[in-house]
PAZAPA-4460 file (N, C-alpha, C; in steps of 0.05 Angstrom, whole numbers, plus 32768, in hexadecimal, padded with zeros to 4 digits):
% residues 163
    n_x    n_y    n_z   ca_x   ca_y   ca_z    c_x    c_y    c_z   seq   type   mol
   7FA3   7FAC   7CB5   7FB5   7F98   7CBD   7FBD   7F9C   7CDA     1      M     A
   7FBC   7F87   7CEA   7FC3   7F8A   7D07   7FE1   7F8C   7D0A     2      T     A
   7FEA   7F95   7D21   8006   7F97   7D27   8013   7F7C   7D27     3      E     A
   8005   7F68   7D32   800F   7F4C   7D33   8013   7F41   7D17     4      A     A
   8000   7F46   7D05   8003   7F3D   7CE9   801A   7F4A   7CDC     5      T     A
   801D   7F64   7CE0   8033   7F73   7CD4   804E   7F68   7CDE     6      Q     A
   804F   7F62   7CF8   8067   7F57   7D04   806F   7F3C   7CF7     7      D     A
   805B   7F2B   7CF2   8060   7F11   7CE5   806A   7F16   7CC8     8      K     A
   805E   7F28   7CBA   8067   7F2E   7C9F   8083   7F39   7C9F     9      L     A
   808A   7F4A   7CB2   80A5   7F55   7CB4   80B9   7F3F   7CBA    10      D     A
   80B2   7F2C   7CCC   80C4   7F16   7CD2   80C9   7F04   7CBA    11      Q     A
   80B3   7EFE   7CAB   80B6   7EEE   7C94   80C6   7EFC   7C7E    12      L     A
   80C1   7F15   7C7B   80CF   7F25   7C67   80ED   7F26   7C6D    13      S     A
   80F4   7F2A   7C87   8110   7F2A   7C8F   811D   7F0F   7C89    14      A     A
   810F   7EFA   7C8E   811A   7EDF   7C89   811F   7EDB   7C6B    15      F     A
   810B   7EE4   7C5B   810F   7EE2   7C3E   8126   7EF3   7C34    16      M     A
   8129   7F0B   7C40   8140   7F1C   7C39   815B   7F0E   7C3F    17      D     A
   815B   7F00   7C55   8173   7EF2   7C5D   817A   7EDB   7C49    18      E     A
   8166   7ECB   7C42   816C   7EB5   7C30   8171   7EBF   7C13    19      V     A
   8165   7ED6   7C0C   8169   7EDF   7BF0   8186   7EE8   7BEB    20      S     A
   8195   7EEC   7C01   81B1   7EF4   7BFE   81C2   7EDC   7BF6    21      Q     A
   81B7   7EC4   7BF9   81C6   7EAC   7BF5   81C4   7EA3   7BD8    22      K     A
   81D8   7E95   7BCF   81D7   7E89   7BB4   81C1   7E75   7BB3    23      E     A
   81B3   7E73   7B9D   819C   7E60   7B9A   8186   7E66   7BAE    24      Y     A
   817E   7E7F   7BB0   816A   7E87   7BC4   8150   7E76   7BC1    25      A     A
   8149   7E6E   7BA9   8131   7E5F   7BA5   8132   7E44   7BB4    26      E     A
   814A   7E3A   7BB9   814D   7E20   7BC7   8145   7E23   7BE5    27      S     A
   8140   7E3C   7BEE   8138   7E40   7C09   811A   7E43   7C0C    28      Y     A
   810B   7E3D   7BF7   80EE   7E40   7BF7   80E1   7E30   7C0E    29      L     A
   80E9   7E17   7C11   80DD   7E07   7C26   80E3   7E13   7C42    30      I     A
   80FB   7E1D   7C46   8101   7E2A   7C5F   80F0   7E43   7C63    31      A     A
   80EB   7E52   7C4E   80DA   7E6A   7C50   80BD   7E62   7C57    32      V     A
   80B4   7E4C   7C4A   8098   7E43   7C50   8096   7E38   7C6D    33      L     A
   80AB   7E2B   7C77   80AC   7E22   7C93   80AA   7E3A   7CA5    34      H     A
   80B9   7E4F   7C9F   80B9   7E68   7CAF   809D   7E74   7CAF    35      K     A
   8090   7E76   7C97   8075   7E81   7C95   8062   7E71   7CA6    36      A     A
   8064   7E56   7CA4   8051   7E46   7CB3   8056   7E48   7CD1    37      Q     A
   806F   7E4B   7CD9   8075   7E4F   7CF6   8069   7E69   7D00    38      A     A
   8069   7E7D   7CEF   805D   7E97   7CF7   803F   7E98   7CF7    39      L     A
   8033   7E8B   7CE3   8015   7E8D   7CE0   8006   7E74   7CE9    40      Y     A
   8014   7E5E   7CEC   8007   7E45   7CF3   7FFE   7E35   7CDB    41      G     A
   7FFE   7E42   7CC4   7FF7   7E35   7CAB   8001   7E48   7C95    42      Y     A
   7FFC   7E41   7C7B   8005   7E52   7C65   7FEE   7E60   7C58    43      L     A
   7FE7   7E78   7C61   7FD1   7E87   7C54   7FD8   7E8D   7C37    44      P     A
   7FC4   7E8E   7C26   7FC9   7E93   7C09   7FD7   7EAE   7C05    45      Q     A
   7FCF   7EC3   7C13   7FDB   7EDD   7C0F   7FF9   7EDD   7C17    46      D     A
   8000   7ECD   7C2B   801C   7ECB   7C33   802C   7EBC   7C1D    47      V     A
   8020   7EA7   7C12   802E   7E99   7BFC   8032   7EAC   7BE4    48      M     A
   801E   7EBD   7BDF   8020   7ED0   7BCA   8037   7EE4   7BCF    49      D     A
   803A   7EEC   7BE8   8050   7EFF   7BEF   806B   7EF1   7BEC    50      Q     A
   806D   7ED8   7BF4   8086   7EC9   7BF1   808C   7EC7   7BD3    51      V     A
   8078   7EC1   7BC3   807D   7EBF   7BA6   8087   7EDA   7B9B    52      A     A
   807B   7EEF   7BA3   8083   7F0A   7B99   80A0   7F11   7BA2    53      D     A
   80A5   7F0D   7BBC   80BF   7F15   7BC6   80D6   7F03   7BBC    54      K     A
   80D0   7EE9   7BB9   80E5   7ED7   7BB0   80E6   7ED4   7B92    55      M     A
   80D3   7EE1   7B85   80D0   7EE0   7B67   80CF   7EC3   7B5E    56      Q     A
   80BC   7EB5   7B6A   80B7   7E99   7B63   8099   7E98   7B5C    57      I     A
   8091   7E8A   7B47   8075   7E89   7B40   8064   7E7D   7B57    58      P     A
   804D   7E89   7B5C   803B   7E81   7B71   8034   7E63   7B6D    59      T     A
   8030   7E5B   7B54   8029   7E3F   7B4F   803F   7E2C   7B5A    60      A     A
   8058   7E34   7B57   806E   7E23   7B62   806D   7E22   7B80    61      H     A
   8068   7E38   7B8D   8066   7E39   7BAA   804E   7E28   7BB4    62      I     A
   8038   7E2A   7BA6   8020   7E1A   7BAC   8026   7DFD   7BA9    63      W     A
   8035   7DF6   7B94   803D   7DDA   7B8F   804E   7DCF   7BA6    64      G     A
   8061   7DDE   7BAF   8072   7DD6   7BC5   8061   7DD3   7BDF    65      V     A
   8050   7DE6   7BE4   8040   7DE6   7BFD   802C   7DCF   7BFD    66      A     A
   8022   7DC7   7BE6   800F   7DB1   7BE6   801C   7D96   7BE4    67      T     A
   8035   7D95   7BDB   8044   7D7C   7BD8   804C   7D71   7BF3    68      F     A
   8056   7D82   7C04   8061   7D7A   7C1E   804B   7D79   7C33    69      Y     A
   8048   7D62   7C40   8033   7D5D   7C54   8035   7D70   7C6B    70      H     A
   804D   7D7A   7C71   8052   7D8B   7C88   8042   7DA5   7C87    71      Y     A
   803F   7DB0   7C6F   8033   7DCA   7C6D   8014   7DC9   7C6F    72      F     A
   8009   7DDC   7C7D   7FEC   7DDF   7C80   7FE3   7DF7   7C71    73      N     A
   7FCE   7DF3   7C61   7FC3   7E08   7C50   7FAB   7E16   7C5D    74      L     A
   7FA2   7E0C   7C74   7F8D   7E19   7C82   7F94   7E18   7CA0    75      K     A
   7F88   7E29   7CB0   7F8E   7E2A   7CCD   7F8B   7E0F   7CDA    76      P     A
   7F9D   7E09   7CED   7F9B   7DF0   7CFC   7F96   7DF5   7D19    77      V     A
   7F8E   7DE0   7D27   7F88   7DE3   7D43   7FA1   7DE4   7D55    78      G     A
   7F9C   7DEA   7D6E   7FB2   7DEC   7D81   7FC1   7DD1   7D83    79      K     A
   7FB2   7DBB   7D81   7FBD   7DA1   7D83   7FB9   7D91   7D69    80      N     A
   7FCF   7D89   7D5D   7FCE   7D79   7D45   7FCE   7D5C   7D4D    81      I     A
   7FB9   7D4D   7D46   7FB7   7D31   7D4D   7FBB   7D21   7D33    82      V     A
   7FD2   7D12   7D33   7FD8   7D02   7D1C   7FD5   7CE4   7D23    83      S     A
   7FC5   7CD6   7D14   7FC1   7CBA   7D19   7FD2   7CAA   7D05    84      V     A
   7FE3   7C99   7D10   7FF4   7C88   7D00   7FE3   7C73   7CF2    85      C     A
   7FE5   7C71   7CD8   7FD6   7C5D   7CC8   7FE9   7C4A   7CBB    86      M     A
   8002   7C48   7CC5   8015   7C35   7CBB   800B   7C18   7CC0    87      G     A
   8018   7C05   7CB4   800F   7BE9   7CB5   800C   7BDF   7CD2    88      T     A
   8020   7BE2   7CE3   801F   7BD8   7CFE   8008   7BE5   7D0D    89      A     A
   8005   7BFF   7D0B   7FEF   7C0D   7D19   7FD4   7C04   7D0E    90      C     A
   7FD2   7C02   7CF3   7FB9   7BFB   7CE7   7FB0   7BE0   7CF0    91      Y     A
   7FC3   7BCD   7CF0   7FBC   7BB1   7CF8   7FB3   7BB0   7D15    92      V     A
   7FBE   7BC2   7D26   7FB8   7BC1   7D42   7FA1   7BD4   7D49    93      K     A
   7F93   7BDF   7D35   7F7A   7BEE   7D3B   7F7B   7C0C   7D37    94      G     A
   7F8D   7C16   7D28   7F8E   7C33   7D23   7F74   7C3E   7D16    95      A     A
   7F67   7C2D   7D06   7F4E   7C36   7CFA   7F39   7C3B   7D0F    96      D     A
   7F38   7C2B   7D24   7F25   7C30   7D3A   7F2D   7C49   7D4A    97      K     A
   7F46   7C4D   7D4E   7F50   7C65   7D5C   7F47   7C7E   7D4B    98      V     A
   7F4C   7C7D   7D31   7F44   7C93   7D20   7F26   7C98   7D21    99      L     A
   7F16   7C83   7D20   7EF9   7C87   7D21   7EF0   7C93   7D3B   100      E     A
   7EFD   7C8A   7D51   7EF7   7C96   7D6C   7EFD   7CB3   7D6C   101      A     A
   7F14   7CBB   7D60   7F1B   7CD7   7D5F   7F08   7CE8   7D4F   102      L     A
   7F00   7CDD   7D38   7EEC   7CEB   7D27   7ED2   7CF0   7D36   103      K     A
   7EC9   7CDB   7D44   7EB0   7CDE   7D54   7EB3   7CF2   7D6A   104      R     A
   7EC9   7CEE   7D7A   7ECD   7CFF   7D92   7ED1   7D1D   7D8A   105      E     A
   7EE0   7D22   7D75   7EE6   7D3D   7D6D   7ED1   7D49   7D5B   106      L     A
   7EC1   7D38   7D4E   7EAC   7D41   7D3C   7EB7   7D4C   7D22   107      G     A
   7ECE   7D42   7D19   7EDA   7D4C   7D00   7EE5   7D34   7CF0   108      I     A
   7EEB   7D39   7CD7   7EF8   7D26   7CC6   7F16   7D2B   7CC4   109      K     A
   7F25   7D19   7CB9   7F41   7D1C   7CB5   7F46   7D36   7CA4   110      V     A
   7F59   7D46   7CAD   7F5F   7D5F   7C9F   7F4F   7D77   7CA9   111      G     A
   7F3D   7D72   7CBC   7F2D   7D88   7CC6   7F36   7D91   7CE2   112      E     A
   7F2C   7DA8   7CEA   7F32   7DB3   7D04   7F18   7DB7   7D13   113      T     A
   7F19   7DB2   7D2D   7F01   7DB5   7D3D   7EF9   7DD3   7D3E   114      T     A
   7EE0   7DD8   7D43   7ED5   7DF3   7D43   7EE3   7E05   7D57   115      E     A
   7EEA   7DF9   7D6E   7EF8   7E08   7D83   7F16   7E0C   7D7E   116      D     A
   7F1F   7E03   7D67   7F3B   7E05   7D5E   7F4F   7DF7   7D71   117      K     A
   7F45   7DE3   7D80   7F56   7DD5   7D93   7F64   7DBD   7D86   118      L     A
   7F57   7DB0   7D72   7F63   7D98   7D66   7F61   7D98   7D47   119      F     A
   7F75   7D8F   7D3A   7F75   7D89   7D1E   7F7C   7D6B   7D1B   120      T     A
   7F6D   7D5C   7D0C   7F71   7D40   7D08   7F7E   7D3A   7CEE   121      L     A
   7F94   7D2A   7CF0   7FA3   7D22   7CD8   7FA9   7D04   7CD9   122      Q     A
   7FAF   7CF9   7CC1   7FB9   7CDE   7CC0   7FD7   7CE0   7CBA   123      E     A
   7FE6   7CCC   7CC3   8003   7CCA   7CBD   8008   7CAF   7CB1   124      A     A
   801B   7CAD   7C9F   8022   7C93   7C93   802F   7C81   7CA7   125      R     A
   8042   7C8C   7CB6   8051   7C7D   7CCB   805D   7C91   7CDE   126      C     A
   805A   7C8C   7CF8   8066   7C9D   7D0C   807F   7C90   7D18   127      L     A
   8086   7C78   7D0F   809F   7C6B   7D17   809E   7C60   7D34   128      G     A
   8087   7C5A   7D3E   8084   7C4F   7D59   8075   7C34   7D58   129      A     A
   807C   7C24   7D45   806E   7C0B   7D40   806C   7BF8   7D58   130      C     A
   8080   7BF9   7D69   8080   7BE8   7D80   806A   7BED   7D95   131      G     A
   805F   7C05   7D93   8049   7C0C   7DA6   802F   7C13   7D97   132      I     A
   802C   7C06   7D80   8014   7C0B   7D6F   7FFB   7C02   7D7D   133      A     A
   7FE4   7C10   7D76   7FE2   7C27   7D65   7FE9   7C41   7D74   134      P     A
   7FF3   7C54   7D65   7FFD   7C6D   7D71   7FF0   7C85   7D64   135      V     A
   7FEF   7C9B   7D73   7FE8   7CB5   7D69   7FFD   7CC8   7D73   136      I     A
   8000   7CDE   7D65   8012   7CF3   7D6E   8001   7D0C   7D72   137      M     A
   8003   7D19   7D89   7FF6   7D32   7D8E   800C   7D46   7D91   138      I     A
   800D   7D59   7D7E   8023   7D6C   7D7B   803C   7D5C   7D77   139      N     A
   804E   7D5B   7D8A   8067   7D4C   7D86   806A   7D35   7D99   140      D     A
   8054   7D2D   7DA6   8055   7D17   7DB9   8046   7CFF   7DAF   141      K     A
   8054   7CE8   7DB1   8048   7CCE   7DA8   803A   7CC0   7DBF   142      I     A
   8023   7CB5   7DB9   8013   7CA5   7DCC   800E   7C8A   7DBF   143      Y     A
   8014   7C75   7DCE   8011   7C5A   7DC2   7FFF   7C47   7DD1   144      G     A
   7FFD   7C2F   7DC6   7FEC   7C1A   7DD1   7FD0   7C24   7DD6   145      E     A
   7FC5   7C31   7DC2   7FAB   7C3E   7DC5   7F94   7C2C   7DBC   146      L     A
   7F7D   7C32   7DC7   7F63   7C28   7DBC   7F50   7C40   7DBC   147      D     A
   7F38   7C3C   7DB5   7F25   7C52   7DB2   7F21   7C61   7DCD   148      A     A
   7F1E   7C52   7DE3   7F19   7C5F   7DFD   7F31   7C6E   7E06   149      K     A
   7F49   7C63   7E04   7F62   7C71   7E0D   7F66   7C8A   7DFC   150      K     A
   7F5E   7C89   7DE3   7F62   7CA0   7DD1   7F4F   7CB7   7DDA   151      T     A
   7F36   7CB0   7DDF   7F23   7CC4   7DE8   7F2B   7CD0   7E03   152      V     A
   7F35   7CBF   7E15   7F3F   7CC9   7E2F   7F56   7CDD   7E2B   153      D     A
   7F67   7CD7   7E18   7F7E   7CE8   7E12   7F75   7D03   7E07   154      L     A
   7F62   7D03   7DF5   7F57   7D1C   7DEA   7F4B   7D2C   7E00   155      I     A
   7F3D   7D1F   7E13   7F30   7D2E   7E29   7F45   7D3A   7E3B   156      N     A
   7F5C   7D2D   7E3E   7F72   7D39   7E4E   7F7C   7D53   7E41   157      Q     A
   7F7E   7D53   7E27   7F86   7D6C   7E19   7F71   7D81   7E1B   158      Y     A
   7F58   7D79   7E1B   7F42   7D8D   7E1E   7F44   7D9A   7E3A   159      R     A
   7F48   7D8A   7E4E   7F4A   7D94   7E6A   7F62   7DA6   7E6D   160      K     A
   7F78   7DA0   7E60   7F91   7DB0   7E62   7F8C   7DCC   7E55   161      A     A
   7F79   7DCE   7E43   7F73   7DE7   7E37   7F69   7DFB   7E4B   162      K     A
   7F5A   7DF2   7E5F   7F4D   7E03   7E72   7F61   7E0F   7E86   163      K     A
***
């Protein structure tokens, strides 16, 4: 085990110790999973097993929570999370074409991460920016009034920023 991995485990363990002192400690499971994901970038199976053991919650329950909420990632994600809004306004204005352009440009399907770990592609039900549809969100930034070409240009800007 590397020192960095041990440090992450120690941080997560300290956080679980803190919440276990509270009444209804199990109600803090989502907060613990958020902390784990913040540390690891996703929720590795062995980490969920450790959470189950330390919080004395069945692993199946933790797995159920982790798979129910869209926020949690069960496998490593890229540096940039690209979410395509597929809400009604975006869809009507061409979100499907934006999504297809992203799939082609990145060479991945929805839910996958590029080989260089730079991008993960996701769909979103609604990003709440209907007035500038279609939109995508890269990490926490919204980009609107997109078409296939503008989307590819945007992805290339992120690629250049990597260098």
